[in-house]
Kinemage of the C-alpha trace (Angstrom):
@kinemage 1
@onewidth
@group {chain A} dominant
@subgroup {mainchain}
@vectorlist {calphas} color= white
{ca met a 1} P -35.513 -6.439 0.349
{ca ile a 2} L -37.349 -6.823 -3.565
{ca ser a 3} L -40.585 -4.354 -3.360
{ca met a 4} L -44.108 -5.203 -5.112
{ca pro a 5} L -45.377 -1.645 -6.373
{ca asp a 6} L -48.348 -1.048 -5.091
{ca thr a 7} L -50.487 -1.559 -8.107
{ca leu a 8} L -49.476 -4.122 -11.383
{ca pro a 9} L -49.146 -2.221 -15.006
{ca asn a 10} L -52.522 -3.527 -17.207
{ca asp a 11} L -49.500 -3.380 -20.290
{ca pro a 12} L -48.577 -8.103 -20.798
{ca asp a 13} L -45.444 -6.322 -22.209
{ca leu a 14} L -44.107 -4.698 -19.211
{ca leu a 15} L -45.263 -6.746 -16.375
{ca lys a 16} L -43.243 -9.825 -18.254
{ca gln a 17} L -40.500 -7.395 -18.381
{ca met a 18} L -41.219 -6.275 -14.881
{ca leu a 19} L -40.601 -10.196 -14.061
{ca leu a 20} L -37.746 -10.521 -15.458
{ca gln a 21} L -36.350 -7.917 -13.887
{ca met a 22} L -37.832 -9.739 -10.648
{ca gln a 23} L -36.373 -13.067 -11.475
{ca ser a 24} L -32.298 -11.924 -12.110
{ca arg a 25} L -32.665 -10.601 -9.320
{ca val a 26} L -33.960 -13.664 -7.387
{ca ser a 27} L -31.002 -15.075 -9.394
{ca val a 28} L -28.391 -12.552 -8.502
{ca leu a 29} L -29.192 -12.045 -4.423
{ca gln a 30} L -29.454 -16.355 -4.306
{ca glu a 31} L -25.961 -16.223 -6.217
{ca glu a 32} L -24.582 -14.316 -3.218
{ca asn a 33} L -26.042 -15.989 -0.346
{ca ile a 34} L -24.306 -18.960 -1.785
{ca leu a 35} L -21.192 -16.935 -2.217
{ca leu a 36} L -21.231 -15.314 0.866
{ca arg a 37} L -21.494 -19.308 3.109
{ca gln a 38} L -18.462 -20.507 1.189
{ca arg a 39} L -16.869 -17.280 1.888
{ca leu a 40} L -17.570 -17.911 5.831
{ca phe a 41} L -17.639 -21.908 5.623
{ca gly a 42} L -15.796 -22.934 3.016
{ca arg a 43} L -11.824 -23.343 1.956
{ca lys a 44} L -10.333 -20.710 0.923
{ca ser a 45} L -7.877 -22.565 -1.264
{ca glu a 46} L -9.248 -22.264 -5.621
{ca gln a 47} L -7.691 -25.620 -5.795
{ca ser a 48} L -10.457 -28.682 -6.692
{ca val a 49} L -10.659 -31.102 -2.873
{ca asp a 50} L -12.454 -33.546 -1.982
{ca pro a 51} L -15.784 -32.048 -0.719
{ca gln a 52} L -16.257 -34.992 2.154
{ca ser a 53} L -12.419 -33.589 3.697
{ca pro a 54} L -12.792 -31.415 6.403
{ca gln a 55} L -11.165 -28.948 7.262
{ca leu a 56} L -7.830 -28.673 9.568
{ca ala a 57} L -8.889 -27.041 12.651
{ca met a 58} L -6.349 -24.808 14.488
{ca phe a 59} L -6.678 -26.675 17.695
{ca asn a 60} L -5.907 -30.373 16.184
{ca glu a 61} L -2.968 -29.100 14.090
{ca ala a 62} L -0.802 -31.517 15.651
{ca glu a 63} L -3.222 -34.517 15.420
{ca gly a 64} L -4.099 -33.697 11.625
{ca leu a 65} L -0.942 -33.135 10.703
{ca ala a 66} L 0.970 -36.218 12.387
{ca ala a 67} L -1.008 -38.347 9.790
{ca glu a 68} L 0.882 -36.819 6.639
{ca ala a 69} L 3.993 -36.546 8.280
{ca pro a 70} L 6.944 -39.398 7.001
{ca ala a 71} L 7.507 -42.508 9.162
{ca glu a 72} L 10.289 -41.898 11.399
{ca gly a 73} L 12.401 -44.994 10.259
{ca gly a 74} L 12.203 -43.324 7.095
{ca glu a 75} L 11.222 -46.349 5.220
{ca glu a 76} L 7.894 -47.511 3.250
{ca thr a 77} L 4.886 -49.060 5.088
{ca val a 78} L 2.356 -51.371 4.424
{ca ala a 79} L -0.289 -49.855 4.892
{ca pro a 80} L -4.469 -50.137 4.065
{ca glu a 81} L -5.390 -48.644 0.991
{ca ser a 82} L -7.669 -46.225 2.262
{ca val a 83} L -4.892 -45.128 4.806
{ca lys a 84} L -2.600 -42.767 2.429
{ca lys a 85} L 0.994 -44.332 2.106
{ca arg a 86} L 3.515 -41.994 3.913
{ca gly a 87} L 6.749 -40.741 2.245
{ca lys a 88} L 10.026 -41.008 2.916
{ca arg a 89} L 11.914 -38.830 5.191
{ca lys a 90} L 14.282 -36.365 3.731
{ca pro a 91} L 17.659 -36.153 5.233
{ca leu a 92} L 19.081 -33.263 7.396
{ca pro a 93} L 21.104 -30.241 5.253
{ca ala a 94} L 24.333 -31.452 4.783
{ca glu a 95} L 25.426 -28.035 5.864
{ca leu a 96} L 24.245 -28.171 8.854
{ca pro a 97} L 27.287 -29.192 11.729
{ca arg a 98} L 27.548 -32.586 12.875
{ca val a 99} L 28.858 -33.856 16.622
{ca glu a 100} L 29.711 -37.190 16.312
{ca ile a 101} L 28.927 -39.959 18.960
{ca val a 102} L 30.404 -43.157 18.683
{ca his a 103} L 28.672 -46.296 20.344
{ca glu a 104} L 30.968 -49.273 21.129
{ca leu a 105} L 30.082 -53.070 22.913
{ca pro a 106} L 31.331 -52.661 27.162
{ca glu a 107} L 34.097 -53.586 27.713
{ca his a 108} L 32.762 -57.508 29.122
{ca glu a 109} L 30.638 -58.441 25.740
{ca leu a 110} L 34.137 -57.609 23.429
{ca thr a 111} L 35.433 -60.894 24.627
{ca cys a 112} L 33.402 -63.992 21.986
{ca asp a 113} L 32.097 -67.378 23.729
{ca cys a 114} L 34.991 -68.934 21.966
{ca gly a 115} L 37.381 -66.589 23.860
{ca cys a 116} L 39.085 -64.119 20.841
{ca arg a 117} L 38.327 -60.843 20.898
{ca lys a 118} L 35.279 -59.066 19.008
{ca gln a 119} L 36.771 -57.042 16.195
{ca ala a 120} L 34.566 -53.915 14.332
{ca ile a 121} L 33.548 -55.459 10.946
{ca gly a 122} L 31.042 -51.919 10.074
{ca glu a 123} L 29.268 -49.700 11.930
{ca glu a 124} L 25.430 -48.668 11.354
{ca thr a 125} L 24.882 -44.571 11.402
{ca ser a 126} L 21.387 -42.595 12.131
{ca glu a 127} L 20.900 -38.832 12.643
{ca gln a 128} L 19.188 -36.998 14.924
{ca leu a 129} L 18.129 -33.527 15.490
{ca glu a 130} L 19.655 -31.355 17.961
{ca ile a 131} L 18.589 -27.397 19.082
{ca ile a 132} L 20.202 -25.468 21.644
{ca pro a 133} L 18.156 -22.885 22.889
{ca met a 134} L 18.385 -19.280 22.599
{ca gln a 135} L 21.803 -18.429 24.074
{ca ile a 136} L 21.610 -14.965 26.038
{ca arg a 137} L 25.190 -13.835 27.025
{ca val a 138} L 26.750 -10.744 28.030
{ca ile a 139} L 29.665 -9.118 26.152
{ca arg a 140} L 31.737 -6.606 28.430
{ca his a 141} L 34.082 -4.048 26.114
{ca ile a 142} L 36.957 -3.389 28.826
{ca arg a 143} L 38.860 0.063 26.901
{ca lys a 144} L 42.161 0.361 28.328
{ca val a 145} L 43.842 3.584 28.835
{ca tyr a 146} L 47.370 4.504 28.758
{ca ala a 147} L 49.238 7.015 29.713
{ca cys a 148} L 53.046 8.346 29.674
{ca lys a 149} L 54.616 8.596 32.863
{ca gly a 150} L 57.808 10.629 31.937
{ca cys a 151} L 54.909 13.669 31.095
{ca glu a 152} L 51.879 15.320 31.069
{ca ser a 153} L 50.426 14.423 28.146
{ca ala a 154} L 47.038 13.810 27.451
{ca pro a 155} L 45.198 9.842 28.124
{ca val a 156} L 44.623 7.929 25.514
{ca thr a 157} L 41.707 4.910 25.217
{ca ala a 158} L 42.403 1.980 23.183
{ca asp a 159} L 39.198 2.372 20.354
{ca lys a 160} L 36.164 -0.636 20.207
{ca pro a 161} L 34.578 -1.789 17.068
{ca ala a 162} L 31.786 1.029 15.639
{ca gln a 163} L 28.380 -0.031 16.741
{ca leu a 164} L 25.291 0.279 14.550
{ca ile a 165} L 23.330 1.945 17.114
{ca glu a 166} L 26.365 3.619 19.313
{ca lys a 167} L 25.933 3.607 23.480
{ca ser a 168} L 23.465 1.038 23.102
{ca met a 169} L 23.232 -2.349 24.688
{ca ala a 170} L 22.143 -4.045 21.524
{ca ser a 171} L 24.864 -5.565 19.623
{ca pro a 172} L 24.747 -6.777 16.298
{ca ser a 173} L 23.076 -10.063 17.408
{ca val a 174} L 20.227 -8.943 19.131
{ca leu a 175} L 19.257 -6.468 16.178
{ca ala a 176} L 19.312 -9.340 14.303
{ca met a 177} L 17.377 -11.861 16.102
{ca leu a 178} L 14.762 -8.566 16.693
{ca leu a 179} L 14.095 -7.366 13.100
{ca thr a 180} L 14.145 -11.880 11.983
{ca thr a 181} L 11.497 -12.651 15.066
{ca lys a 182} L 9.293 -9.377 14.254
{ca tyr a 183} L 9.507 -9.572 10.067
{ca ala a 184} L 10.035 -12.821 9.313
{ca asp a 185} L 8.310 -14.828 11.999
{ca gly a 186} L 5.471 -12.833 12.893
{ca leu a 187} L 5.854 -12.144 16.344
{ca pro a 188} L 5.018 -8.891 17.780
{ca leu a 189} L 7.284 -7.078 19.983
{ca his a 190} L 5.689 -7.626 23.153
{ca arg a 191} L 6.038 -11.032 22.622
{ca phe a 192} L 9.750 -11.273 21.913
{ca glu a 193} L 9.720 -8.853 24.993
{ca lys a 194} L 8.485 -11.798 27.503
{ca val a 195} L 10.179 -14.516 25.727
{ca leu a 196} L 13.965 -12.103 26.431
{ca lys a 197} L 12.462 -11.415 30.109
{ca arg a 198} L 12.425 -16.243 30.570
{ca his a 199} L 16.338 -15.685 30.115
{ca gly a 200} L 16.178 -13.135 32.544
{ca val a 201} L 16.494 -10.167 30.481
{ca glu a 202} L 14.060 -7.319 30.884
{ca ile a 203} L 14.076 -4.806 27.839
{ca pro a 204} L 10.437 -2.969 27.510
{ca lys a 205} L 8.607 -3.398 24.025
{ca gln a 206} L 9.364 0.502 23.366
{ca thr a 207} L 13.364 0.344 23.173
{ca leu a 208} L 12.624 -3.067 21.174
{ca ala a 209} L 10.117 -0.584 18.860
{ca arg a 210} L 13.384 1.799 19.171
{ca trp a 211} L 16.061 -0.333 17.776
{ca val a 212} L 13.420 -1.171 15.077
{ca met a 213} L 13.422 2.086 14.015
{ca gln a 214} L 16.854 2.902 14.277
{ca cys a 215} L 17.896 0.275 12.570
{ca gly a 216} L 15.831 0.889 9.372
{ca asp a 217} L 17.089 4.465 9.363
{ca his a 218} L 21.108 3.104 9.097
{ca leu a 219} L 19.644 0.391 6.168
{ca gln a 220} L 17.971 2.827 3.879
{ca pro a 221} L 20.818 2.829 2.024
{ca leu a 222} L 20.780 -0.421 0.515
{ca val a 223} L 17.519 -0.038 0.450
{ca asn a 224} L 17.939 2.564 -2.369
{ca leu a 225} L 20.295 0.796 -4.213
{ca leu a 226} L 17.556 -1.924 -4.089
{ca arg a 227} L 15.232 0.362 -6.096
{ca asp a 228} L 18.214 1.511 -8.340
{ca arg a 229} L 18.359 -2.800 -8.953
{ca leu a 230} L 14.864 -2.878 -9.434
{ca leu a 231} L 13.830 0.035 -12.155
{ca glu a 232} L 16.186 -2.371 -14.562
{ca ser a 233} L 14.043 -5.022 -14.485
{ca pro a 234} L 12.282 -6.712 -17.511
{ca val a 235} L 9.185 -6.565 -15.789
{ca ile a 236} L 8.398 -5.551 -12.560
{ca his a 237} L 5.346 -6.627 -10.434
{ca cys a 238} L 2.632 -4.338 -8.280
{ca asp a 239} L 0.425 -5.884 -5.054
{ca glu a 240} L -0.874 -3.705 -2.747
{ca thr a 241} L -2.745 -4.214 0.462
{ca arg a 242} L -4.861 -2.592 4.142
{ca leu a 243} L -2.229 -1.810 7.041
{ca gln a 244} L -4.045 0.230 10.024
{ca val a 245} L -1.780 2.999 11.391
{ca leu a 246} L -3.133 4.624 14.460
{ca lys a 247} L -1.298 7.771 14.541
{ca glu a 248} L -1.836 9.304 11.037
{ca pro a 249} L -1.291 13.174 11.711
{ca asp a 250} L -4.987 14.386 10.578
{ca arg a 251} L -6.546 11.075 9.793
{ca asp a 252} L -9.204 8.801 12.160
{ca pro a 253} L -6.703 6.120 13.992
{ca gly a 254} L -9.416 3.618 12.450
{ca ser a 255} L -8.478 4.459 8.883
{ca gln a 256} L -6.707 2.750 6.153
{ca ser a 257} L -3.516 3.182 4.786
{ca trp a 258} L -1.417 0.935 2.516
{ca met a 259} L 1.155 -1.163 2.087
{ca trp a 260} L 2.485 -1.831 -1.542
{ca val a 261} L 5.102 -4.436 -2.759
{ca gln a 262} L 7.249 -4.401 -5.986
{ca thr a 263} L 9.144 -7.407 -7.295
{ca gly a 264} L 11.322 -7.502 -10.158
{ca gly a 265} L 15.058 -7.899 -10.827
{ca pro a 266} L 17.334 -10.205 -12.841
{ca pro a 267} L 16.506 -14.200 -11.773
{ca glu a 268} L 19.397 -14.568 -10.528
{ca his a 269} L 18.944 -11.129 -7.811
{ca pro a 270} L 15.642 -11.009 -7.597
{ca val a 271} L 13.858 -7.234 -5.415
{ca ile a 272} L 11.121 -7.299 -3.210
{ca leu a 273} L 10.369 -3.840 -2.351
{ca phe a 274} L 7.902 -2.766 0.054
{ca asp a 275} L 6.621 0.730 0.726
{ca tyr a 276} L 3.646 2.435 2.778
{ca thr a 277} L 1.179 5.150 2.129
{ca ser a 278} L -1.420 6.457 3.747
{ca ser a 279} L -3.239 6.640 0.259
{ca arg a 280} L -3.761 4.582 -2.347
{ca ala a 281} L -4.548 6.743 -5.229
{ca gln a 282} L -2.193 6.645 -8.712
{ca glu a 283} L 0.137 8.917 -7.498
{ca val a 284} L 1.620 6.464 -5.347
{ca pro a 285} L 2.826 4.161 -8.292
{ca gln a 286} L 3.783 7.088 -10.365
{ca arg a 287} L 6.527 7.909 -7.254
{ca leu a 288} L 7.324 4.594 -6.366
{ca leu a 289} L 8.263 3.622 -10.334
{ca glu a 290} L 9.339 6.776 -11.654
{ca gly a 291} L 11.501 6.863 -14.184
{ca tyr a 292} L 10.603 3.114 -15.276
{ca gly a 293} L 10.611 1.569 -18.587
{ca gly a 294} L 9.076 -2.369 -19.354
{ca tyr a 295} L 6.235 -4.277 -18.431
{ca leu a 296} L 4.110 -3.624 -15.458
{ca met a 297} L 1.958 -6.618 -13.870
{ca thr a 298} L -0.586 -5.687 -11.691
{ca asp a 299} L -4.531 -6.410 -11.366
{ca asp a 300} L -7.380 -4.837 -12.848
{ca tyr a 301} L -6.919 -1.517 -10.113
{ca ala a 302} L -7.525 2.069 -11.836
{ca gly a 303} L -4.722 3.005 -9.834
{ca tyr a 304} L -2.540 1.727 -11.913
{ca asn a 305} L -3.656 3.288 -15.175
{ca ala a 306} L -1.208 7.095 -14.960
{ca ile a 307} L 1.365 4.993 -14.915
{ca ala a 308} L 0.443 2.367 -17.213
{ca ala a 309} L -0.127 5.306 -19.848
{ca gln a 310} L 3.747 7.119 -19.974
{ca asp a 311} L 5.853 5.715 -22.855
{ca gly a 312} L 7.417 2.641 -22.358
{ca val a 313} L 5.457 1.021 -19.708
{ca glu a 314} L 3.445 -2.089 -21.132
{ca arg a 315} L 1.130 -3.378 -18.929
{ca leu a 316} L 0.404 -7.248 -18.404
{ca gly a 317} L -3.354 -8.600 -17.408
{ca cys a 318} L -2.924 -11.004 -14.434
{ca trp a 319} L -4.518 -14.592 -15.749
{ca ala a 320} L -4.996 -15.618 -11.464
{ca his a 321} L -7.277 -12.824 -11.064
{ca ala a 322} L -9.178 -13.416 -14.127
{ca arg a 323} L -9.782 -17.517 -12.936
{ca arg a 324} L -10.647 -16.893 -9.751
{ca lys a 325} L -14.027 -14.788 -10.699
{ca phe a 326} L -14.790 -17.578 -12.722
{ca ile a 327} L -13.987 -20.101 -9.959
{ca glu a 328} L -16.591 -17.988 -7.733
{ca ala a 329} L -18.476 -18.036 -10.924
{ca gln a 330} L -18.768 -21.941 -10.803
{ca lys a 331} L -19.339 -21.857 -6.538
{ca ala a 332} L -23.193 -19.852 -6.863
{ca gln a 333} L -24.012 -22.351 -9.873
{ca pro a 334} L -26.837 -25.090 -8.891
{ca lys a 335} L -24.624 -28.369 -6.990
{ca gly a 336} L -23.808 -30.902 -10.128
{ca lys a 337} L -24.669 -28.725 -12.783
{ca thr a 338} L -21.928 -27.706 -15.219
{ca gly a 339} L -22.514 -24.238 -16.905
{ca arg a 340} L -20.626 -21.499 -18.609
{ca ala a 341} L -18.017 -20.640 -15.799
{ca asp a 342} L -16.572 -24.673 -16.032
{ca met a 343} L -16.340 -23.661 -19.902
{ca ala a 344} L -14.258 -20.670 -19.325
{ca leu a 345} L -12.391 -22.391 -16.209
{ca ser a 346} L -11.581 -25.515 -18.828
{ca leu a 347} L -9.781 -23.475 -21.258
{ca ile a 348} L -8.226 -21.055 -18.845
{ca asn a 349} L -6.680 -24.319 -17.263
{ca lys a 350} L -4.901 -25.570 -20.352
{ca leu a 351} L -3.397 -22.024 -20.457
{ca tyr a 352} L -1.969 -22.455 -17.107
{ca gly a 353} L -1.153 -26.337 -18.236
{ca ile a 354} L 1.382 -25.274 -21.130
{ca glu a 355} L 2.720 -22.759 -19.039
{ca arg a 356} L 3.783 -25.670 -16.544
{ca asp a 357} L 4.692 -27.593 -19.626
{ca cys a 358} L 7.141 -24.741 -20.788
{ca lys a 359} L 8.717 -23.507 -16.674
{ca glu a 360} L 11.384 -24.827 -17.834
{ca leu a 361} L 12.489 -24.020 -21.301
{ca asp a 362} L 14.726 -20.821 -22.584
{ca glu a 363} L 13.246 -17.762 -23.155
{ca val a 364} L 12.593 -18.286 -27.114
{ca ser a 365} L 11.513 -22.059 -26.733
{ca arg a 366} L 8.703 -20.580 -24.389
{ca leu a 367} L 7.507 -18.036 -26.520
{ca gln a 368} L 7.505 -20.275 -29.651
{ca ala a 369} L 5.456 -22.974 -27.416
{ca arg a 370} L 3.074 -19.755 -26.677
{ca lys a 371} L 2.368 -18.844 -30.452
{ca leu a 372} L 1.633 -22.686 -31.098
{ca lys a 373} L -0.281 -23.908 -28.217
{ca ser a 374} L -1.201 -20.656 -26.675
{ca glu a 375} L -2.542 -18.679 -29.149
{ca pro a 376} L -5.105 -21.379 -30.304
{ca val a 377} L -6.327 -21.493 -26.612
{ca leu a 378} L -6.829 -17.428 -26.205
{ca gln a 379} L -8.529 -17.634 -29.519
{ca lys a 380} L -11.144 -19.837 -28.507
{ca leu a 381} L -11.688 -18.381 -24.956
{ca lys a 382} L -12.228 -15.216 -27.045
{ca ala a 383} L -14.936 -16.739 -29.197
{ca trp a 384} L -16.541 -18.453 -26.422
{ca leu a 385} L -16.378 -14.317 -24.888
{ca asp a 386} L -18.184 -12.927 -27.421
{ca lys a 387} L -21.065 -15.171 -27.232
{ca ala a 388} L -21.155 -15.280 -23.468
{ca his a 389} L -20.978 -11.555 -22.761
{ca pro a 390} L -24.148 -10.158 -24.204
{ca gln a 391} L -26.194 -12.873 -22.426
{ca val a 392} L -25.625 -12.752 -19.274
{ca thr a 393} L -26.599 -11.305 -15.602
{ca pro a 394} L -23.396 -8.411 -15.536
{ca gln a 395} L -24.377 -8.464 -11.451
{ca ser a 396} L -24.318 -11.961 -11.142
{ca ala a 397} L -21.029 -14.078 -10.525
{ca leu a 398} L -20.744 -15.173 -13.886
{ca gly a 399} L -21.766 -11.854 -15.315
{ca lys a 400} L -18.549 -10.354 -13.335
{ca ala a 401} L -16.019 -12.903 -14.341
{ca val a 402} L -17.232 -12.756 -18.071
{ca gly a 403} L -16.825 -8.407 -17.134
{ca tyr a 404} L -13.936 -8.490 -16.260
{ca leu a 405} L -11.981 -11.279 -18.967
{ca ala a 406} L -13.526 -8.818 -21.539
{ca ser a 407} L -12.626 -5.356 -20.071
{ca asn a 408} L -9.301 -6.763 -19.112
{ca trp a 409} L -8.878 -9.096 -22.468
{ca ser a 410} L -6.511 -6.683 -24.554
{ca lys a 411} L -3.687 -6.621 -21.566
{ca leu a 412} L -3.888 -11.132 -20.281
{ca ile a 413} L -2.959 -11.680 -23.954
{ca arg a 414} L 0.106 -10.151 -23.969
{ca tyr a 415} L 2.227 -12.414 -21.972
{ca thr a 416} L 2.148 -13.863 -25.008
{ca glu a 417} L 4.570 -11.548 -26.433
{ca gly a 418} L 7.605 -12.717 -25.102
{ca gly a 419} L 9.040 -15.393 -23.197
{ca his a 420} L 10.233 -13.495 -20.590
{ca leu a 421} L 6.657 -12.352 -19.887
{ca pro a 422} L 4.716 -13.843 -16.664
{ca ile a 423} L 0.951 -14.827 -16.864
{ca asp a 424} L -0.096 -14.244 -13.457
{ca asn a 425} L 0.559 -11.374 -11.199
{ca asn a 426} L 1.489 -14.285 -8.063
{ca pro a 427} L 5.086 -13.627 -7.783
{ca ala a 428} L 4.082 -10.011 -6.325
{ca glu a 429} L 1.106 -11.952 -3.715
{ca arg a 430} L 3.473 -14.385 -2.897
{ca ala a 431} L 6.021 -11.786 -1.910
{ca ile a 432} L 3.914 -10.004 0.134
{ca arg a 433} L 1.904 -13.162 1.870
{ca pro a 434} L 4.237 -12.385 4.581
{ca phe a 435} L 3.396 -9.172 5.529
{ca val a 436} L -0.972 -10.324 5.530
{ca ile a 437} L 0.856 -13.734 7.779
{ca gly a 438} L 2.447 -10.802 10.296
{ca arg a 439} L -0.177 -8.350 10.317
{ca lys a 440} L -2.786 -11.258 11.826
{ca asn a 441} L 0.201 -11.429 14.746
{ca trp a 442} L 0.730 -7.245 15.112
{ca leu a 443} L -2.603 -6.047 13.868
{ca phe a 444} L -1.369 -2.764 13.328
{ca ser a 445} L 1.246 -0.276 13.453
{ca asp a 446} L 1.245 3.026 15.918
{ca thr a 447} L 3.117 5.897 14.125
{ca pro a 448} L 3.960 6.346 9.887
{ca arg a 449} L 7.647 6.349 10.700
{ca gly a 450} L 7.249 2.645 12.475
{ca ala a 451} L 5.051 1.528 9.360
{ca gln a 452} L 7.846 2.954 7.370
{ca ala a 453} L 10.760 1.256 9.001
{ca ser a 454} L 8.333 -1.823 8.620
{ca ala a 455} L 8.231 -1.370 5.013
{ca leu a 456} L 12.016 -1.309 4.978
{ca ile a 457} L 13.030 -4.149 7.034
{ca tyr a 458} L 10.399 -6.006 5.149
{ca ser a 459} L 12.559 -5.192 1.488
{ca leu a 460} L 15.405 -6.224 3.035
{ca ile a 461} L 14.426 -9.805 4.865
{ca glu a 462} L 12.220 -10.752 1.644
{ca thr a 463} L 15.467 -9.921 -0.377
{ca ala a 464} L 17.376 -11.746 1.213
{ca lys a 465} L 15.331 -14.502 1.471
{ca ala a 466} L 14.551 -14.804 -2.223
{ca asn a 467} L 18.395 -14.607 -2.706
{ca gly a 468} L 19.119 -18.002 -0.648
{ca gln a 469} L 20.211 -15.799 2.536
{ca glu a 470} L 19.065 -16.641 5.823
{ca pro a 471} L 16.916 -13.915 7.259
{ca tyr a 472} L 19.173 -13.961 10.510
{ca ala a 473} L 22.681 -14.900 9.763
{ca trp a 474} L 22.826 -12.127 6.995
{ca leu a 475} L 20.773 -9.529 9.375
{ca arg a 476} L 23.886 -9.845 11.628
{ca his a 477} L 26.446 -9.908 8.713
{ca val a 478} L 25.367 -6.480 7.298
{ca met a 479} L 24.575 -5.447 11.310
{ca glu a 480} L 28.278 -5.768 12.304
{ca arg a 481} L 29.714 -4.448 8.844
{ca leu a 482} L 27.425 -1.185 7.799
{ca pro a 483} L 29.242 1.125 10.412
{ca leu a 484} L 32.349 0.868 8.971
{ca ala a 485} L 30.718 1.668 5.426
{ca ala a 486} L 31.852 4.643 3.425
{ca ser a 487} L 31.343 4.419 -0.350
{ca ala a 488} L 28.620 3.081 -2.108
{ca glu a 489} L 30.554 0.249 -3.124
{ca asp a 490} L 30.671 -0.741 0.997
{ca tyr a 491} L 27.314 -1.069 0.481
{ca glu a 492} L 26.754 -2.698 -2.570
{ca ala a 493} L 29.146 -5.503 -1.049
{ca leu a 494} L 26.484 -5.948 1.587
{ca leu a 495} L 23.952 -6.760 -0.628
{ca pro a 496} L 22.413 -10.621 -0.627
{ca trp a 497} L 23.885 -11.273 -3.799
{ca arg a 498} L 26.741 -9.796 -2.895
{ca cys a 499} L 28.655 -11.282 0.395
{ca gly a 500} L 27.856 -14.604 -0.718
{ca pro a 501} L 26.383 -17.222 1.490
{ca val a 502} L 25.945 -16.398 5.263
{ca ala a 503} L 26.386 -18.880 8.237
{ca tyr a 504} L 26.365 -18.014 11.950
């Protein structure tokens, strides 16, 4: 609330100053109200949208999306100008197995009216997708026992293949499916328990959870190798998000813990790593990136300051975060009015336009384009910033955007130092999105050990996806061979880019 003093001062200058402060406070409160309503009821996308277009509601998803789907025949159709034309249907992937069903005329139609027999002169082909529901079966391992009738030597039992979890009913395919449904598809364990029950198999979620954590223990060497590869990267992206763990020692169940993500690796072999911690302190990125030398792309969270201050580490700023704040300021402007936020966004969007044009260029050509095109835009933006900074209210949405830009300017412009440097931290934000989506389904982790196992398995699945592997097929491949791994070379051979395309 804005409170009025009991008595007003007699000094006109002091009274004028008080009124200006109250007007500024009222303006800030009005902006906060506009932005709050926008967050509650508006679109979440940063892209400009048609304000008359209604949001797609959860329960009419099928109806809403059906209108956007390609026509079943795969052909363009004439439609009114007010109706969006449907595109051509994409062909089904060539690598999928095909089952051919040949349709011929019945025998009584093969005789022509003239009495001759009709001959096949061609064929028409169409394809239809078929899905075979999940099949569950039992593999019985029968180990023959041998003994010698001529003497009393001890019987010998035939060996069976080594298992990832010995004396468990879970085969590699079951473990791969369990991890895929939970971490790639965001299906909580209690729902997977119901899926199995529909197929006549009752496995309690407690058993499923134990299998997940045991898998995490066995898969740890692969993640260690991925971290080694990550720390060799010239650029690493970092981000973090909240996670609730119920049974943290000496902590309230409602306390917030954190899931960290780091992305990097060579362009042809990307690496995505997740790590769980109960703290967001600066010691965490120092530990995760110990020994790293190169560029570090983050937002402006102060927890990265310590690692960025180390010799050999150069910190980059994220233009997506800067742009986002000006978009907030733009939303707070009066409707139909053009303001300072629009001027800043126009220049920032030019920087992104240059990056889109340079996307397919090599690093040398991209650096030249940045020097020739991006740096002049940055100079204009800096001149605008120096002029606007002292003129805006720091507490307003525009003031916060301008303040962010000013305090991070030296980090934001560093991407023009090299053609391989990124303009923003979007790769890390995209990498962490599957975890955020999964969290909406399972809400929390029960124990720190379970959270650590989740971080490890997310790391493997997201890295596999980034390297073109289908998660279930690759995990099954790994689960079958991991019990036989005895050396670093054996584990190296299981990494997503080493084992080649895996099919099932």
